[in-house]
Structure formats: C-alpha cells, structure tokens
Backbone as CSV, one residue per row, in Angstrom:
resi,resn,N_x,N_y,N_z,CA_x,CA_y,CA_z,C_x,C_y,C_z
1,MET,127.426,118.078,93.563,127.696,117.663,92.208,128.644,116.470,92.162
2,ILE,129.153,116.059,93.307,130.048,114.905,93.336,129.321,113.662,92.830
3,ILE,128.061,113.504,93.214,127.283,112.335,92.793,127.174,112.298,91.277
4,LYS,126.834,113.436,90.677,126.700,113.499,89.219,128.032,113.178,88.547
5,LYS,129.134,113.697,89.097,130.463,113.438,88.535,130.785,111.942,88.573
6,ILE,130.498,111.290,89.680,130.761,109.855,89.801,129.922,109.073,88.796
7,LYS,128.642,109.434,88.661,127.772,108.754,87.694,128.302,108.910,86.275
8,ILE,128.725,110.122,85.919,129.239,110.373,84.567,130.526,109.593,84.331
9,GLU,131.422,109.565,85.307,132.659,108.783,85.180,132.349,107.306,84.974
10,LYS,131.361,106.792,85.700,130.972,105.385,85.562,130.474,105.097,84.146
11,ILE,129.659,105.994,83.616,129.125,105.824,82.261,130.261,105.829,81.240
12,PHE,131.146,106.817,81.332,132.222,106.912,80.352,133.244,105.792,80.502
13,ASN,133.446,105.271,81.702,134.298,104.089,81.862,133.711,102.901,81.115
14,GLN,132.396,102.743,81.182,131.749,101.649,80.455,131.882,101.850,78.946
15,ILE,131.667,103.083,78.486,131.784,103.379,77.054,133.220,103.173,76.580
16,ASN,134.197,103.703,77.315,135.608,103.605,76.925,136.131,102.176,76.949
17,ASN,135.491,101.309,77.713,135.895,99.903,77.758,135.021,99.029,76.868
18,ASN,134.305,99.674,75.952,133.510,98.992,74.926,132.437,98.067,75.479
19,PHE,131.825,98.450,76.578,130.693,97.676,77.083,129.552,97.816,76.092
20,SER,128.906,96.717,75.768,127.797,96.785,74.811,126.523,97.302,75.468
21,ASN,126.380,97.118,76.763,125.214,97.608,77.498,125.686,98.583,78.567
22,ILE,125.195,99.807,78.498,125.539,100.818,79.492,124.443,100.790,80.556
23,ILE,124.833,100.495,81.777,123.886,100.210,82.855,123.366,101.490,83.496
24,ILE,122.077,101.478,83.800,121.423,102.568,84.516,120.667,101.964,85.703
25,GLY,120.650,102.668,86.825,119.911,102.206,87.997,120.741,101.413,88.982
26,ASP,122.058,101.348,88.763,122.906,100.558,89.653,123.692,101.411,90.639
27,PHE,123.497,102.713,90.618,124.248,103.615,91.485,123.393,104.029,92.676
28,SER,123.974,103.974,93.855,123.276,104.419,95.056,124.225,105.261,95.894
29,ILE,123.700,106.327,96.484,124.558,107.140,97.351,124.609,106.592,98.772
30,TYR,123.732,105.632,99.095,123.764,105.042,100.434,123.347,103.577,100.414
31,ASP,122.149,103.275,99.932,121.613,101.924,100.039,120.614,101.682,98.906
32,SER,120.841,100.644,98.114,119.968,100.395,96.957,118.547,100.022,97.367
33,ILE,118.383,99.369,98.501,117.033,99.055,98.982,116.316,100.349,99.370
34,LEU,117.018,101.244,100.042,116.429,102.535,100.394,116.067,103.326,99.135
35,ASP,116.887,103.221,98.089,116.566,103.894,96.823,115.211,103.444,96.292
36,ILE,114.994,102.134,96.254,113.719,101.605,95.750,112.583,101.991,96.693
37,SER,112.833,101.944,98.000,111.806,102.346,98.969,111.372,103.791,98.745
38,CYS,112.332,104.662,98.485,111.988,106.067,98.205,111.281,106.191,96.858
39,LEU,111.713,105.401,95.887,111.107,105.456,94.555,109.632,105.080,94.585
40,ILE,109.279,104.050,95.362,107.885,103.570,95.376,107.125,103.987,96.630
41,ASN,107.711,104.865,97.424,107.052,105.452,98.591,106.719,104.445,99.689
42,SER,107.635,103.544,99.969,107.395,102.649,101.104,108.070,103.175,102.370
43,VAL,108.392,104.456,102.382,109.014,105.081,103.551,108.094,106.099,104.209
44,ASP,106.802,105.990,103.934,105.808,106.884,104.551,106.103,108.362,104.301
45,SER,106.326,108.719,103.073,106.568,110.122,102.755,105.585,110.583,101.694
46,SER,104.997,111.734,101.907,104.049,112.257,100.932,104.698,113.283,100.011
47,VAL,105.974,113.543,100.213,106.679,114.513,99.373,107.870,113.839,98.703
48,LEU,108.380,114.458,97.643,109.578,113.928,97.009,110.716,113.899,98.017
49,ILE,111.533,112.887,97.920,112.622,112.688,98.869,113.846,113.484,98.412
50,ASN,114.316,114.399,99.245,115.572,115.077,98.945,116.704,114.339,99.669
51,LYS,117.944,114.749,99.428,119.084,114.032,100.017,119.064,114.058,101.541
52,LYS,118.690,115.191,102.130,118.658,115.280,103.595,117.653,114.284,104.172
53,LYS,116.462,114.231,103.593,115.444,113.306,104.086,115.865,111.852,103.827
54,TYR,116.492,111.603,102.675,116.992,110.271,102.321,117.935,109.756,103.411
55,PHE,118.910,110.570,103.792,119.851,110.148,104.825,119.195,110.089,106.201
56,SER,118.170,110.890,106.425,117.438,110.814,107.696,116.714,109.482,107.825
57,PHE,116.160,108.969,106.726,115.534,107.645,106.769,116.574,106.588,107.128
58,ALA,117.801,106.768,106.663,118.853,105.790,106.910,119.437,105.908,108.312
59,ARG,119.737,107.123,108.744,120.449,107.306,110.008,119.629,107.945,111.108
60,GLY,118.490,108.530,110.730,117.650,109.205,111.711,118.095,110.636,111.948
61,ASP,117.210,111.410,112.502,117.512,112.765,112.959,116.489,113.131,114.028
62,LYS,116.399,114.396,114.389,115.491,114.777,115.482,114.025,114.535,115.147
63,ASP,113.666,114.498,113.857,112.267,114.324,113.456,111.933,112.935,112.915
64,ILE,112.932,112.207,112.449,112.694,110.921,111.787,113.493,109.823,112.477
65,THR,112.809,108.746,112.856,113.472,107.576,113.427,114.136,106.794,112.297
66,PRO,115.377,106.334,112.479,116.008,105.564,111.403,115.241,104.271,111.132
67,GLN,115.239,103.859,109.880,114.579,102.626,109.485,115.377,101.431,110.022
68,LYS,114.692,100.324,110.265,115.366,99.115,110.753,116.188,98.493,109.634
69,MET,117.230,97.755,110.037,118.113,97.112,109.064,118.143,95.608,109.302
70,THR,118.509,94.865,108.261,118.679,93.424,108.365,119.764,92.980,107.392
71,LYS,120.204,91.720,107.524,121.223,91.182,106.624,120.603,90.809,105.280
72,PHE,121.363,90.993,104.216,120.935,90.654,102.868,121.330,89.207,102.582
73,PHE,120.340,88.320,102.489,120.545,86.895,102.192,121.679,86.288,103.016
74,ASN,121.679,86.555,104.313,122.633,85.972,105.252,124.093,86.335,104.940
75,THR,124.303,87.489,104.303,125.659,87.980,104.066,125.978,89.021,105.130
76,ASN,127.123,89.637,105.037,127.487,90.682,105.981,126.991,92.058,105.534
77,TYR,126.292,92.111,104.394,125.733,93.372,103.904,124.389,93.602,104.575
78,HIS,124.234,94.738,105.213,122.968,95.096,105.856,122.236,96.112,104.999
79,TYR,120.931,95.995,104.943,120.136,96.947,104.180,118.932,97.384,104.997
80,ILE,118.338,98.478,104.575,117.195,99.055,105.272,115.926,98.320,104.860
81,ILE,115.166,97.856,105.843,113.959,97.057,105.598,112.820,97.951,105.109
82,PRO,112.180,97.572,103.988,110.978,98.300,103.563,109.905,98.165,104.640
83,ASN,109.231,99.257,104.986,108.310,99.165,106.117,106.860,99.494,105.804
84,ASN,106.552,99.988,104.634,105.166,100.328,104.330,104.872,99.935,102.891
85,LEU,104.212,98.816,102.707,103.939,98.343,101.356,102.494,98.594,100.945
86,ASN,101.806,99.480,101.652,100.446,99.879,101.286,100.507,101.189,100.509
87,ASN,99.607,101.345,99.574,99.497,102.595,98.803,100.802,103.002,98.129
88,LEU,101.453,102.045,97.483,102.695,102.355,96.794,102.420,103.262,95.604
89,LYS,103.321,104.202,95.367,103.217,105.091,94.213,104.604,105.619,93.885
90,LEU,104.792,106.018,92.650,106.061,106.588,92.242,106.241,107.929,92.939
91,ASN,107.312,108.049,93.718,107.477,109.231,94.563,108.875,109.828,94.478
92,SER,109.615,109.473,93.464,110.968,109.989,93.338,111.310,110.078,91.866
93,ASN,112.190,110.966,91.531,112.537,111.115,90.129,113.996,110.782,89.834
94,PHE,114.676,110.086,90.754,116.090,109.813,90.534,116.325,108.965,89.295
95,LEU,115.506,107.975,89.049,115.682,107.111,87.892,115.284,107.840,86.611
96,ILE,114.238,108.630,86.675,113.794,109.390,85.506,114.876,110.388,85.088
97,ASN,115.496,111.046,86.050,116.586,111.979,85.732,117.748,111.264,85.052
98,ASP,118.080,110.059,85.522,119.152,109.285,84.897,118.786,108.902,83.468
99,ILE,117.554,108.467,83.252,117.101,108.088,81.907,117.209,109.289,80.968
100,LEU,116.729,110.441,81.406,116.782,111.649,80.572,118.221,112.040,80.249
101,PHE,119.122,111.890,81.215,120.533,112.198,80.980,121.104,111.281,79.899
102,PHE,120.811,109.989,79.987,121.296,109.030,78.996,120.783,109.399,77.610
103,LEU,119.474,109.595,77.489,118.864,109.874,76.191,119.373,111.188,75.602
104,LYS,119.536,112.202,76.442,120.035,113.502,75.990,121.439,113.388,75.406
105,ASN,122.216,112.431,75.913,123.587,112.238,75.448,123.722,111.118,74.425
106,GLY,122.591,110.659,73.884,122.617,109.659,72.819,123.030,108.273,73.263
107,ILE,122.824,107.951,74.517,123.207,106.646,75.059,121.948,105.828,75.291
108,LYS,121.935,104.608,74.763,120.803,103.711,74.990,121.068,102.940,76.288
109,PRO,120.279,103.196,77.330,120.551,102.557,78.621,120.004,101.133,78.722
110,THR,120.681,100.336,79.535,120.178,99.034,79.953,119.840,99.178,81.433
111,PHE,118.634,98.795,81.805,118.155,99.018,83.167,118.517,97.869,84.094
112,THR,118.868,98.230,85.305,119.017,97.251,86.369,118.287,97.800,87.591
113,ILE,117.259,97.097,87.980,116.463,97.501,89.136,116.276,96.272,90.011
114,LEU,116.369,96.470,91.289,116.176,95.388,92.239,114.795,94.775,92.067
115,GLY,114.724,93.468,91.986,113.449,92.783,91.795,112.663,92.619,93.081
116,PRO,111.388,92.235,92.950,110.513,92.155,94.128,110.940,91.109,95.157
117,ILE,111.496,89.993,94.732,111.917,88.960,95.693,113.085,89.477,96.536
118,SER,114.079,90.065,95.890,115.215,90.624,96.625,114.790,91.794,97.488
119,TYR,113.825,92.574,97.003,113.383,93.758,97.739,112.717,93.391,99.050
120,LEU,111.892,92.374,99.030,111.166,92.004,100.241,112.009,91.119,101.106
C-alpha cells in the first residue's frame, strides 16, 4: 500500500498547491519505459503483469532474463529497451485504475504518457 499512499500524497500536494491540472500517468515504481512496455505488452507476456513479474523484467530472476538497458537521449538515465513491438495489445490496468481513482474522487485528470518517439 506504500505505492498507493505515495500516489495519493502526490495528488493532494498538487491540489493543495492550487495546480490547475492534476497529472495522471507520471508515477512509476521502477521505470516509466517498462511501465509502457507492460501496458502495451511489448515484454512478451500473455498475462497481466503483477509487481513480482514487473520487477523480474527489470532485474531478472530464475525464470526471466532481465531486459536490456540503454541511455535515455545520451543522459545518465538508463531505461529498459522495448523488445517486442509485434502484436501489441493493452495488457495492464495500472493506468485504468488511476483514472478510476481520480474520477471516483471528483478529480479531473490531465494525462501524461510517454510518446512513441521517446518510447522507441
């Protein structure tokens, strides 16, 4: 529940500081590129991604080889390279859950999602 608590604190910090647009889709527990990869199924998974599998894609485990990493636009930030761009489909509900949370609490969200140029 730590993740949910951090997300809620972020939302209320924006509200309490009179932000006109409350941002959704900008929170990641590990890597924003990996988030999008899990969302559109470019990680070769036929099932919804849970947290254990999410971190296995990032760091590897006995069953899953970690995904390759590269620098983001020649900066010191490294991200996980998308590796399967065939048969893309919506395969995660993390963004949908955030949208429902916002709407349930009467908050009109502004979306921020990594674009295709940055993603590739």
